[in-house]
PDB file of N, CA, C, O and CB in Angstrom:
ATOM      1  N   MET A   1       0.812  -0.888   0.186  1.00  0.00           N
ATOM      2  CA  MET A   1       0.229   0.161   0.112  1.00  0.00           C
ATOM      3  C   MET A   1       0.749   1.872  -0.226  1.00  0.00           C
ATOM      4  O   MET A   1       1.800   1.647  -0.827  1.00  0.00           O
ATOM      5  CB  MET A   1      -0.249  -0.030   1.152  1.00  0.00           C
ATOM      6  N   SER A   2       0.700   2.413  -0.211  1.00  0.00           N
ATOM      7  CA  SER A   2       1.298   3.186  -0.684  1.00  0.00           C
ATOM      8  C   SER A   2       0.403   4.608  -0.424  1.00  0.00           C
ATOM      9  O   SER A   2      -0.364   4.727  -1.379  1.00  0.00           O
ATOM     10  CB  SER A   2       1.611   2.700  -1.990  1.00  0.00           C
ATOM     11  N   ARG A   3       0.243   5.683   0.501  1.00  0.00           N
ATOM     12  CA  ARG A   3      -0.162   6.443   0.484  1.00  0.00           C
ATOM     13  C   ARG A   3       0.274   7.106   2.258  1.00  0.00           C
ATOM     14  O   ARG A   3       0.627   6.609   3.328  1.00  0.00           O
ATOM     15  CB  ARG A   3      -1.420   6.101  -0.134  1.00  0.00           C
ATOM     16  N   THR A   4      -0.011   8.451   1.730  1.00  0.00           N
ATOM     17  CA  THR A   4       0.951   9.754   2.827  1.00  0.00           C
ATOM     18  C   THR A   4       0.127   9.113   4.744  1.00  0.00           C
ATOM     19  O   THR A   4      -1.043   9.020   5.116  1.00  0.00           O
ATOM     20  CB  THR A   4       0.076  12.442   2.147  1.00  0.00           C
ATOM     21  N   ILE A   5       1.902   8.724   5.697  1.00  0.00           N
ATOM     22  CA  ILE A   5       1.842   8.283   6.819  1.00  0.00           C
ATOM     23  C   ILE A   5       1.967   9.364   7.619  1.00  0.00           C
ATOM     24  O   ILE A   5       2.981  10.053   7.505  1.00  0.00           O
ATOM     25  CB  ILE A   5       2.654   7.339   7.029  1.00  0.00           C
ATOM     26  N   CYS A   6       0.645   9.815   8.868  1.00  0.00           N
ATOM     27  CA  CYS A   6       1.317  10.659   9.826  1.00  0.00           C
ATOM     28  C   CYS A   6       1.740  11.023  10.173  1.00  0.00           C
ATOM     29  O   CYS A   6       0.847  11.437  10.912  1.00  0.00           O
ATOM     30  CB  CYS A   6       1.502  10.841  10.250  1.00  0.00           C
ATOM     31  N   THR A   7       2.828  11.625  10.650  1.00  0.00           N
ATOM     32  CA  THR A   7       4.298  11.675  11.460  1.00  0.00           C
ATOM     33  C   THR A   7       3.895  11.446  12.811  1.00  0.00           C
ATOM     34  O   THR A   7       4.889  11.508  13.534  1.00  0.00           O
ATOM     35  CB  THR A   7       5.202  13.174  11.374  1.00  0.00           C
ATOM     36  N   ARG A   8       2.878  11.212  13.436  1.00  0.00           N
ATOM     37  CA  ARG A   8       1.727  11.001  14.587  1.00  0.00           C
ATOM     38  C   ARG A   8       2.045   9.980  15.046  1.00  0.00           C
ATOM     39  O   ARG A   8       2.497   9.435  16.053  1.00  0.00           O
ATOM     40  CB  ARG A   8       0.272  10.913  14.269  1.00  0.00           C
ATOM     41  N   TYR A   9       1.516   9.749  13.526  1.00  0.00           N
ATOM     42  CA  TYR A   9       1.627   7.637  13.910  1.00  0.00           C
ATOM     43  C   TYR A   9       2.630   6.761  13.424  1.00  0.00           C
ATOM     44  O   TYR A   9       2.767   5.557  13.643  1.00  0.00           O
ATOM     45  CB  TYR A   9       0.354   6.654  13.213  1.00  0.00           C
ATOM     46  N   ARG A  10       3.397   7.628  12.647  1.00  0.00           N
ATOM     47  CA  ARG A  10       3.911   6.185  11.839  1.00  0.00           C
ATOM     48  C   ARG A  10       4.668   5.414  12.239  1.00  0.00           C
ATOM     49  O   ARG A  10       5.175   4.803  11.298  1.00  0.00           O
ATOM     50  CB  ARG A  10       4.494   6.260  10.757  1.00  0.00           C
ATOM     51  N   LYS A  11       5.137   5.010  13.466  1.00  0.00           N
ATOM     52  CA  LYS A  11       6.074   3.620  13.932  1.00  0.00           C
ATOM     53  C   LYS A  11       3.979   2.222  13.216  1.00  0.00           C
ATOM     54  O   LYS A  11       3.684   1.305  12.451  1.00  0.00           O
ATOM     55  CB  LYS A  11       6.779   3.764  17.043  1.00  0.00           C
ATOM     56  N   SER A  12       3.378   3.097  14.187  1.00  0.00           N
ATOM     57  CA  SER A  12       1.780   1.956  13.757  1.00  0.00           C
ATOM     58  C   SER A  12       1.411   1.463  12.718  1.00  0.00           C
ATOM     59  O   SER A  12       1.159   0.296  12.418  1.00  0.00           O
ATOM     60  CB  SER A  12       0.506   2.449  13.861  1.00  0.00           C
ATOM     61  N   GLU A  13       1.352   3.248  11.644  1.00  0.00           N
ATOM     62  CA  GLU A  13       1.457   2.474  10.647  1.00  0.00           C
ATOM     63  C   GLU A  13       2.107   1.437  10.184  1.00  0.00           C
ATOM     64  O   GLU A  13       1.686   0.303   9.954  1.00  0.00           O
ATOM     65  CB  GLU A  13       1.560   2.944  10.101  1.00  0.00           C
ATOM     66  N   GLU A  14       3.271   1.930  10.044  1.00  0.00           N
ATOM     67  CA  GLU A  14       4.303   0.639   9.143  1.00  0.00           C
ATOM     68  C   GLU A  14       4.709  -0.699  10.186  1.00  0.00           C
ATOM     69  O   GLU A  14       5.429  -1.649   9.879  1.00  0.00           O
ATOM     70  CB  GLU A  14       6.158   1.471   8.567  1.00  0.00           C
ATOM     71  N   LEU A  15       4.103  -0.492  11.342  1.00  0.00           N
ATOM     72  CA  LEU A  15       3.475  -2.026  12.410  1.00  0.00           C
ATOM     73  C   LEU A  15       2.837  -2.124  11.892  1.00  0.00           C
ATOM     74  O   LEU A  15       2.598  -3.282  12.236  1.00  0.00           O
ATOM     75  CB  LEU A  15       2.940  -2.257  13.832  1.00  0.00           C
ATOM     76  N   TYR A  16       1.422  -1.739  10.456  1.00  0.00           N
ATOM     77  CA  TYR A  16       0.653  -2.699  10.589  1.00  0.00           C
ATOM     78  C   TYR A  16       0.697  -2.986   9.506  1.00  0.00           C
ATOM     79  O   TYR A  16       0.114  -3.953   9.015  1.00  0.00           O
ATOM     80  CB  TYR A  16      -0.436  -2.608  11.097  1.00  0.00           C
ATOM     81  N   GLU A  17       1.512  -2.073   8.830  1.00  0.00           N
ATOM     82  CA  GLU A  17       1.488  -2.741   7.072  1.00  0.00           C
ATOM     83  C   GLU A  17       1.435  -4.030   6.807  1.00  0.00           C
ATOM     84  O   GLU A  17       0.725  -4.820   6.185  1.00  0.00           O
ATOM     85  CB  GLU A  17       2.722  -2.473   6.220  1.00  0.00           C
ATOM     86  N   ARG A  18       3.263  -4.012   8.052  1.00  0.00           N
ATOM     87  CA  ARG A  18       3.949  -5.525   8.406  1.00  0.00           C
ATOM     88  C   ARG A  18       2.605  -6.337   8.692  1.00  0.00           C
ATOM     89  O   ARG A  18       2.297  -7.062   7.745  1.00  0.00           O
ATOM     90  CB  ARG A  18       5.149  -5.553   9.964  1.00  0.00           C
ATOM     91  N   ALA A  19       1.986  -6.369   9.465  1.00  0.00           N
ATOM     92  CA  ALA A  19       0.927  -7.188  10.023  1.00  0.00           C
ATOM     93  C   ALA A  19       0.402  -7.656   8.709  1.00  0.00           C
ATOM     94  O   ALA A  19      -0.014  -8.814   8.691  1.00  0.00           O
ATOM     95  CB  ALA A  19      -0.170  -6.418  11.011  1.00  0.00           C
ATOM     96  N   CYS A  20       0.346  -6.944   7.576  1.00  0.00           N
ATOM     97  CA  CYS A  20      -1.234  -7.416   7.005  1.00  0.00           C
ATOM     98  C   CYS A  20       0.035  -8.427   5.955  1.00  0.00           C
ATOM     99  O   CYS A  20      -0.438  -9.541   5.735  1.00  0.00           O
ATOM    100  CB  CYS A  20      -2.771  -5.750   5.968  1.00  0.00           C
ATOM    101  N   GLU A  21       0.956  -8.308   5.542  1.00  0.00           N
ATOM    102  CA  GLU A  21       1.931  -8.866   5.064  1.00  0.00           C
ATOM    103  C   GLU A  21       1.710 -10.866   6.148  1.00  0.00           C
ATOM    104  O   GLU A  21       2.173 -11.870   5.607  1.00  0.00           O
ATOM    105  CB  GLU A  21       3.514  -7.547   5.416  1.00  0.00           C
ATOM    106  N   VAL A  22       1.048 -10.962   7.429  1.00  0.00           N
ATOM    107  CA  VAL A  22       1.049 -12.196   7.218  1.00  0.00           C
ATOM    108  C   VAL A  22      -0.914 -12.638   8.630  1.00  0.00           C
ATOM    109  O   VAL A  22      -1.471 -13.565   9.218  1.00  0.00           O
ATOM    110  CB  VAL A  22       3.181 -12.899   7.746  1.00  0.00           C
ATOM    111  N   ILE A  23      -1.015 -11.463   8.422  1.00  0.00           N
ATOM    112  CA  ILE A  23      -2.319 -11.156   9.160  1.00  0.00           C
ATOM    113  C   ILE A  23      -3.447 -10.821   8.062  1.00  0.00           C
ATOM    114  O   ILE A  23      -3.464  -9.728   7.495  1.00  0.00           O
ATOM    115  CB  ILE A  23      -2.109  -9.844  10.226  1.00  0.00           C
ATOM    116  N   PRO A  24      -4.237 -11.672   7.842  1.00  0.00           N
ATOM    117  CA  PRO A  24      -6.070 -11.224   6.805  1.00  0.00           C
ATOM    118  C   PRO A  24      -5.903  -9.669   8.056  1.00  0.00           C
ATOM    119  O   PRO A  24      -5.906  -9.622   9.286  1.00  0.00           O
ATOM    120  CB  PRO A  24      -8.468 -13.045   7.243  1.00  0.00           C
ATOM    121  N   GLY A  25      -5.806  -8.847   7.239  1.00  0.00           N
ATOM    122  CA  GLY A  25      -6.765  -7.766   7.466  1.00  0.00           C
ATOM    123  C   GLY A  25      -5.744  -6.826   8.936  1.00  0.00           C
ATOM    124  O   GLY A  25      -6.038  -5.713   9.373  1.00  0.00           O
ATOM    125  N   GLY A  26      -4.829  -7.509   9.306  1.00  0.00           N
ATOM    126  CA  GLY A  26      -4.019  -7.185  10.324  1.00  0.00           C
ATOM    127  C   GLY A  26      -4.718  -7.029  11.841  1.00  0.00           C
ATOM    128  O   GLY A  26      -4.350  -6.331  12.785  1.00  0.00           O
ATOM    129  N   SER A  27      -5.631  -7.755  11.748  1.00  0.00           N
ATOM    130  CA  SER A  27      -5.820  -8.302  13.539  1.00  0.00           C
ATOM    131  C   SER A  27      -6.739  -9.369  13.196  1.00  0.00           C
ATOM    132  O   SER A  27      -7.470  -9.448  12.209  1.00  0.00           O
ATOM    133  CB  SER A  27      -6.653  -7.039  14.918  1.00  0.00           C
ATOM    134  N   GLN A  28      -6.551 -10.396  14.421  1.00  0.00           N
ATOM    135  CA  GLN A  28      -7.425 -11.594  14.272  1.00  0.00           C
ATOM    136  C   GLN A  28      -8.586 -11.515  14.934  1.00  0.00           C
ATOM    137  O   GLN A  28      -8.922 -12.559  15.494  1.00  0.00           O
ATOM    138  CB  GLN A  28      -6.838 -12.755  14.680  1.00  0.00           C
ATOM    139  N   THR A  29      -9.737 -10.031  15.108  1.00  0.00           N
ATOM    140  CA  THR A  29     -10.270  -9.819  15.366  1.00  0.00           C
ATOM    141  C   THR A  29     -11.263  -8.450  14.682  1.00  0.00           C
ATOM    142  O   THR A  29     -10.879  -7.285  14.780  1.00  0.00           O
ATOM    143  CB  THR A  29      -9.744 -10.077  16.184  1.00  0.00           C
ATOM    144  N   LEU A  30     -12.253  -8.746  14.165  1.00  0.00           N
ATOM    145  CA  LEU A  30     -12.526  -7.950  13.095  1.00  0.00           C
ATOM    146  C   LEU A  30     -12.170  -6.528  13.962  1.00  0.00           C
ATOM    147  O   LEU A  30     -11.196  -5.850  13.633  1.00  0.00           O
ATOM    148  CB  LEU A  30     -14.163  -8.182  12.409  1.00  0.00           C
ATOM    149  N   SER A  31     -13.248  -6.047  15.363  1.00  0.00           N
ATOM    150  CA  SER A  31     -13.411  -5.367  15.261  1.00  0.00           C
ATOM    151  C   SER A  31     -12.136  -4.292  16.333  1.00  0.00           C
ATOM    152  O   SER A  31     -12.129  -3.187  16.874  1.00  0.00           O
ATOM    153  CB  SER A  31     -14.681  -5.588  15.231  1.00  0.00           C
ATOM    154  N   LYS A  32     -11.530  -5.052  16.222  1.00  0.00           N
ATOM    155  CA  LYS A  32      -9.985  -4.371  16.500  1.00  0.00           C
ATOM    156  C   LYS A  32      -9.255  -3.938  15.334  1.00  0.00           C
ATOM    157  O   LYS A  32      -8.603  -2.923  15.580  1.00  0.00           O
ATOM    158  CB  LYS A  32      -8.970  -5.385  17.189  1.00  0.00           C
ATOM    159  N   ARG A  33      -9.134  -4.361  14.131  1.00  0.00           N
ATOM    160  CA  ARG A  33      -9.375  -3.202  12.497  1.00  0.00           C
ATOM    161  C   ARG A  33      -9.769  -2.274  12.279  1.00  0.00           C
ATOM    162  O   ARG A  33     -10.876  -1.857  11.936  1.00  0.00           O
ATOM    163  CB  ARG A  33     -10.036  -3.392  11.550  1.00  0.00           C
ATOM    164  N   PRO A  34      -8.314  -1.626  12.585  1.00  0.00           N
ATOM    165  CA  PRO A  34      -7.865  -0.228  12.166  1.00  0.00           C
ATOM    166  C   PRO A  34      -9.163   0.850  10.848  1.00  0.00           C
ATOM    167  O   PRO A  34      -8.701   1.709  10.097  1.00  0.00           O
ATOM    168  CB  PRO A  34      -6.099  -0.679  11.301  1.00  0.00           C
ATOM    169  N   ASP A  35     -10.167   0.623  10.873  1.00  0.00           N
ATOM    170  CA  ASP A  35     -11.244   1.379  10.409  1.00  0.00           C
ATOM    171  C   ASP A  35     -10.828   2.369   8.996  1.00  0.00           C
ATOM    172  O   ASP A  35     -10.676   3.440   9.584  1.00  0.00           O
ATOM    173  CB  ASP A  35     -11.725   2.271  11.714  1.00  0.00           C
ATOM    174  N   PRO A  36     -10.669   2.552   8.145  1.00  0.00           N
ATOM    175  CA  PRO A  36     -10.256   3.405   7.532  1.00  0.00           C
ATOM    176  C   PRO A  36     -10.561   5.098   7.690  1.00  0.00           C
ATOM    177  O   PRO A  36      -9.960   6.155   7.495  1.00  0.00           O
ATOM    178  CB  PRO A  36     -10.539   2.903   6.539  1.00  0.00           C
ATOM    179  N   GLY A  37     -11.261   4.855   7.942  1.00  0.00           N
ATOM    180  CA  GLY A  37     -12.264   6.580   8.765  1.00  0.00           C
ATOM    181  C   GLY A  37     -11.813   7.274   9.518  1.00  0.00           C
ATOM    182  O   GLY A  37     -11.632   8.463   9.780  1.00  0.00           O
ATOM    183  N   LEU A  38     -11.569   5.833  10.007  1.00  0.00           N
ATOM    184  CA  LEU A  38     -10.293   6.704  11.883  1.00  0.00           C
ATOM    185  C   LEU A  38      -9.079   7.041  11.433  1.00  0.00           C
ATOM    186  O   LEU A  38      -8.364   7.934  11.887  1.00  0.00           O
ATOM    187  CB  LEU A  38      -9.627   5.356  13.557  1.00  0.00           C
ATOM    188  N   ARG A  39      -8.819   6.230  10.422  1.00  0.00           N
ATOM    189  CA  ARG A  39      -6.939   6.155  10.149  1.00  0.00           C
ATOM    190  C   ARG A  39      -6.325   7.811  10.263  1.00  0.00           C
ATOM    191  O   ARG A  39      -6.654   8.595   9.373  1.00  0.00           O
ATOM    192  CB  ARG A  39      -6.461   5.439   8.091  1.00  0.00           C
ATOM    193  N   GLY A  40      -5.214   8.400  11.663  1.00  0.00           N
ATOM    194  CA  GLY A  40      -4.587   8.915  11.393  1.00  0.00           C
ATOM    195  C   GLY A  40      -5.920   9.973  13.053  1.00  0.00           C
ATOM    196  O   GLY A  40      -5.603  10.979  13.687  1.00  0.00           O
ATOM    197  N   ILE A  41      -7.008   9.301  13.152  1.00  0.00           N
ATOM    198  CA  ILE A  41      -7.170   9.620  14.663  1.00  0.00           C
ATOM    199  C   ILE A  41      -7.607   8.773  15.311  1.00  0.00           C
ATOM    200  O   ILE A  41      -8.219   9.113  16.324  1.00  0.00           O
ATOM    201  CB  ILE A  41      -7.892  10.582  15.010  1.00  0.00           C
ATOM    202  N   HIS A  42      -7.488   7.507  15.032  1.00  0.00           N
ATOM    203  CA  HIS A  42      -8.060   6.385  16.336  1.00  0.00           C
ATOM    204  C   HIS A  42      -6.343   5.522  16.084  1.00  0.00           C
ATOM    205  O   HIS A  42      -5.649   5.607  15.071  1.00  0.00           O
ATOM    206  CB  HIS A  42     -10.133   4.994  15.802  1.00  0.00           C
ATOM    207  N   PRO A  43      -6.143   5.024  16.890  1.00  0.00           N
ATOM    208  CA  PRO A  43      -4.889   4.430  17.995  1.00  0.00           C
ATOM    209  C   PRO A  43      -4.810   3.160  16.627  1.00  0.00           C
ATOM    210  O   PRO A  43      -5.877   2.819  16.117  1.00  0.00           O
ATOM    211  CB  PRO A  43      -5.510   3.728  20.263  1.00  0.00           C
ATOM    212  N   ILE A  44      -3.931   2.746  16.294  1.00  0.00           N
ATOM    213  CA  ILE A  44      -3.524   1.557  15.434  1.00  0.00           C
ATOM    214  C   ILE A  44      -3.193   0.362  15.885  1.00  0.00           C
ATOM    215  O   ILE A  44      -3.669  -0.752  15.662  1.00  0.00           O
ATOM    216  CB  ILE A  44      -2.559   1.800  14.757  1.00  0.00           C
ATOM    217  N   MET A  45      -1.533   1.054  17.142  1.00  0.00           N
ATOM    218  CA  MET A  45      -0.842  -0.637  17.680  1.00  0.00           C
ATOM    219  C   MET A  45      -0.352   0.198  18.789  1.00  0.00           C
ATOM    220  O   MET A  45       0.343   1.189  19.012  1.00  0.00           O
ATOM    221  CB  MET A  45       0.642  -1.755  16.567  1.00  0.00           C
ATOM    222  N   PHE A  46      -1.300  -0.996  19.565  1.00  0.00           N
ATOM    223  CA  PHE A  46      -1.199  -0.273  21.023  1.00  0.00           C
ATOM    224  C   PHE A  46       0.089  -1.185  22.186  1.00  0.00           C
ATOM    225  O   PHE A  46       0.301  -2.382  22.378  1.00  0.00           O
ATOM    226  CB  PHE A  46      -3.103  -0.396  21.819  1.00  0.00           C
ATOM    227  N   GLU A  47       0.766   0.175  22.797  1.00  0.00           N
ATOM    228  CA  GLU A  47       2.457  -1.162  23.521  1.00  0.00           C
ATOM    229  C   GLU A  47       2.158  -1.323  24.569  1.00  0.00           C
ATOM    230  O   GLU A  47       2.508  -2.417  25.011  1.00  0.00           O
ATOM    231  CB  GLU A  47       4.328  -0.675  23.758  1.00  0.00           C
ATOM    232  N   ARG A  48       1.179  -0.158  25.802  1.00  0.00           N
ATOM    233  CA  ARG A  48       1.024  -0.792  26.815  1.00  0.00           C
ATOM    234  C   ARG A  48      -0.555   0.391  27.306  1.00  0.00           C
ATOM    235  O   ARG A  48      -1.089   1.342  26.737  1.00  0.00           O
ATOM    236  CB  ARG A  48       2.670  -0.905  27.815  1.00  0.00           C
ATOM    237  N   GLY A  49      -0.786  -0.256  28.470  1.00  0.00           N
ATOM    238  CA  GLY A  49      -2.215   0.318  29.065  1.00  0.00           C
ATOM    239  C   GLY A  49      -1.346   0.722  30.832  1.00  0.00           C
ATOM    240  O   GLY A  49      -0.177   0.730  31.216  1.00  0.00           O
ATOM    241  N   GLN A  50      -2.555   0.978  31.417  1.00  0.00           N
ATOM    242  CA  GLN A  50      -2.970   1.031  32.268  1.00  0.00           C
ATOM    243  C   GLN A  50      -3.806   1.988  33.259  1.00  0.00           C
ATOM    244  O   GLN A  50      -3.681   3.191  33.488  1.00  0.00           O
ATOM    245  CB  GLN A  50      -2.311   0.719  32.422  1.00  0.00           C
ATOM    246  N   GLY A  51      -4.796   0.924  33.816  1.00  0.00           N
ATOM    247  CA  GLY A  51      -6.125   1.552  34.532  1.00  0.00           C
ATOM    248  C   GLY A  51      -7.077   2.037  32.965  1.00  0.00           C
ATOM    249  O   GLY A  51      -7.201   1.243  32.033  1.00  0.00           O
ATOM    250  N   SER A  52      -7.620   3.339  32.944  1.00  0.00           N
ATOM    251  CA  SER A  52      -8.034   3.157  31.688  1.00  0.00           C
ATOM    252  C   SER A  52      -7.098   3.910  30.260  1.00  0.00           C
ATOM    253  O   SER A  52      -7.535   4.078  29.121  1.00  0.00           O
ATOM    254  CB  SER A  52      -9.478   3.676  31.828  1.00  0.00           C
ATOM    255  N   HIS A  53      -5.743   4.255  30.779  1.00  0.00           N
ATOM    256  CA  HIS A  53      -5.169   4.868  29.493  1.00  0.00           C
ATOM    257  C   HIS A  53      -4.353   3.622  29.376  1.00  0.00           C
ATOM    258  O   HIS A  53      -3.996   2.772  30.192  1.00  0.00           O
ATOM    259  CB  HIS A  53      -4.308   6.462  29.533  1.00  0.00           C
ATOM    260  N   VAL A  54      -4.075   3.892  27.353  1.00  0.00           N
ATOM    261  CA  VAL A  54      -3.588   3.044  27.304  1.00  0.00           C
ATOM    262  C   VAL A  54      -2.800   3.933  26.060  1.00  0.00           C
ATOM    263  O   VAL A  54      -3.354   4.942  25.622  1.00  0.00           O
ATOM    264  CB  VAL A  54      -4.376   1.750  27.307  1.00  0.00           C
ATOM    265  N   TRP A  55      -1.322   3.439  25.463  1.00  0.00           N
ATOM    266  CA  TRP A  55      -0.208   4.376  24.226  1.00  0.00           C
ATOM    267  C   TRP A  55       0.149   3.421  23.101  1.00  0.00           C
ATOM    268  O   TRP A  55       0.319   2.202  23.103  1.00  0.00           O
ATOM    269  CB  TRP A  55       1.533   4.951  24.946  1.00  0.00           C
ATOM    270  N   ASP A  56       0.200   4.138  22.347  1.00  0.00           N
ATOM    271  CA  ASP A  56       0.358   3.718  20.643  1.00  0.00           C
ATOM    272  C   ASP A  56       1.284   3.473  20.871  1.00  0.00           C
ATOM    273  O   ASP A  56       1.685   3.951  21.932  1.00  0.00           O
ATOM    274  CB  ASP A  56       0.247   4.552  19.348  1.00  0.00           C
ATOM    275  N   VAL A  57       2.234   2.617  20.109  1.00  0.00           N
ATOM    276  CA  VAL A  57       3.899   2.548  19.741  1.00  0.00           C
ATOM    277  C   VAL A  57       4.452   3.645  19.429  1.00  0.00           C
ATOM    278  O   VAL A  57       5.658   3.835  19.580  1.00  0.00           O
ATOM    279  CB  VAL A  57       4.299   1.732  18.615  1.00  0.00           C
ATOM    280  N   ASP A  58       3.910   4.222  19.111  1.00  0.00           N
ATOM    281  CA  ASP A  58       4.542   5.969  18.399  1.00  0.00           C
ATOM    282  C   ASP A  58       4.370   7.465  20.070  1.00  0.00           C
ATOM    283  O   ASP A  58       4.800   8.609  19.923  1.00  0.00           O
ATOM    284  CB  ASP A  58       2.672   6.696  16.367  1.00  0.00           C
ATOM    285  N   GLY A  59       3.746   7.022  21.289  1.00  0.00           N
ATOM    286  CA  GLY A  59       3.367   7.127  22.368  1.00  0.00           C
ATOM    287  C   GLY A  59       2.513   8.032  22.381  1.00  0.00           C
ATOM    288  O   GLY A  59       3.154   8.732  23.165  1.00  0.00           O
ATOM    289  N   ASN A  60       1.769   8.524  22.222  1.00  0.00           N
ATOM    290  CA  ASN A  60       0.205   8.763  21.847  1.00  0.00           C
ATOM    291  C   ASN A  60      -0.329   7.953  23.062  1.00  0.00           C
ATOM    292  O   ASN A  60      -0.067   6.801  23.408  1.00  0.00           O
ATOM    293  CB  ASN A  60      -0.387   8.114  20.165  1.00  0.00           C
ATOM    294  N   GLU A  61      -1.469   9.242  23.821  1.00  0.00           N
ATOM    295  CA  GLU A  61      -2.196   8.491  25.537  1.00  0.00           C
ATOM    296  C   GLU A  61      -3.042   9.184  24.378  1.00  0.00           C
ATOM    297  O   GLU A  61      -3.048  10.051  23.505  1.00  0.00           O
ATOM    298  CB  GLU A  61      -1.966   9.027  27.803  1.00  0.00           C
ATOM    299  N   PHE A  62      -4.143   7.605  25.358  1.00  0.00           N
ATOM    300  CA  PHE A  62      -5.477   7.476  24.809  1.00  0.00           C
ATOM    301  C   PHE A  62      -6.107   7.122  26.009  1.00  0.00           C
ATOM    302  O   PHE A  62      -5.573   6.266  26.713  1.00  0.00           O
ATOM    303  CB  PHE A  62      -5.691   6.461  23.621  1.00  0.00           C
ATOM    304  N   ILE A  63      -7.338   7.733  26.409  1.00  0.00           N
ATOM    305  CA  ILE A  63      -8.124   6.725  27.395  1.00  0.00           C
ATOM    306  C   ILE A  63      -9.536   5.046  26.558  1.00  0.00           C
ATOM    307  O   ILE A  63     -10.479   5.114  25.770  1.00  0.00           O
ATOM    308  CB  ILE A  63      -9.263   8.255  28.469  1.00  0.00           C
ATOM    309  N   ASP A  64      -9.003   4.051  27.190  1.00  0.00           N
ATOM    310  CA  ASP A  64      -9.596   3.221  26.496  1.00  0.00           C
ATOM    311  C   ASP A  64     -10.759   3.476  26.643  1.00  0.00           C
ATOM    312  O   ASP A  64     -10.867   2.977  27.764  1.00  0.00           O
ATOM    313  CB  ASP A  64      -9.336   2.090  26.674  1.00  0.00           C
ATOM    314  N   TYR A  65     -11.861   3.899  26.398  1.00  0.00           N
ATOM    315  CA  TYR A  65     -13.106   4.427  26.575  1.00  0.00           C
ATOM    316  C   TYR A  65     -14.277   3.316  25.943  1.00  0.00           C
ATOM    317  O   TYR A  65     -15.480   3.392  26.191  1.00  0.00           O
ATOM    318  CB  TYR A  65     -13.100   5.906  25.851  1.00  0.00           C
ATOM    319  N   VAL A  66     -13.720   2.415  25.188  1.00  0.00           N
ATOM    320  CA  VAL A  66     -14.697   1.115  24.323  1.00  0.00           C
ATOM    321  C   VAL A  66     -13.734  -0.232  25.083  1.00  0.00           C
ATOM    322  O   VAL A  66     -13.454  -1.237  24.429  1.00  0.00           O
ATOM    323  CB  VAL A  66     -14.518   1.157  21.924  1.00  0.00           C
ATOM    324  N   LEU A  67     -13.269  -0.040  26.655  1.00  0.00           N
ATOM    325  CA  LEU A  67     -12.728  -1.076  26.729  1.00  0.00           C
ATOM    326  C   LEU A  67     -12.181  -2.626  26.051  1.00  0.00           C
ATOM    327  O   LEU A  67     -12.463  -3.805  26.264  1.00  0.00           O
ATOM    328  CB  LEU A  67     -13.193  -1.064  27.297  1.00  0.00           C
ATOM    329  N   ALA A  68     -11.109  -1.780  24.988  1.00  0.00           N
ATOM    330  CA  ALA A  68     -10.014  -2.860  24.039  1.00  0.00           C
ATOM    331  C   ALA A  68     -11.013  -3.531  22.625  1.00  0.00           C
ATOM    332  O   ALA A  68     -10.394  -3.998  21.668  1.00  0.00           O
ATOM    333  CB  ALA A  68      -9.371  -4.565  25.321  1.00  0.00           C
ATOM    334  N   LEU A  69     -12.456  -3.522  22.616  1.00  0.00           N
ATOM    335  CA  LEU A  69     -13.016  -4.041  21.895  1.00  0.00           C
ATOM    336  C   LEU A  69     -13.771  -3.635  21.493  1.00  0.00           C
ATOM    337  O   LEU A  69     -14.449  -3.057  22.342  1.00  0.00           O
ATOM    338  CB  LEU A  69     -13.217  -4.741  22.063  1.00  0.00           C
ATOM    339  N   GLY A  70     -14.354  -3.527  20.024  1.00  0.00           N
ATOM    340  CA  GLY A  70     -15.077  -2.370  19.514  1.00  0.00           C
ATOM    341  C   GLY A  70     -15.146  -0.838  19.505  1.00  0.00           C
ATOM    342  O   GLY A  70     -14.010  -0.572  19.895  1.00  0.00           O
ATOM    343  N   ARG A  71     -15.921   0.651  19.254  1.00  0.00           N
ATOM    344  CA  ARG A  71     -15.794   1.165  18.632  1.00  0.00           C
ATOM    345  C   ARG A  71     -16.941   2.208  18.981  1.00  0.00           C
ATOM    346  O   ARG A  71     -17.116   3.195  18.266  1.00  0.00           O
ATOM    347  CB  ARG A  71     -15.585   0.503  17.669  1.00  0.00           C
TER     348      ARG A  71
END
C-alpha cells in the first residue's frame, strides 16, 4: 500500500502494514481492525495500558473508553 503516513502515527502505520503481510486485515478480531475512516485519528497499535489509559507504539496517550474491543 502506498499512502501518506501522518507523522503522529508513523510507527503504528509501519507495524500495521507489516502485520497485514502475515495476518489478513492485520488483526485476528474484526472489531480491532483500524477503520479506514478513522486512520490518523484512532490508535492502531497499542504498546501498553494502565487502568483506562493506553499508549500506542508512537507514544500517544488515549483513554480506552471502548474497553479494548469495538468502537
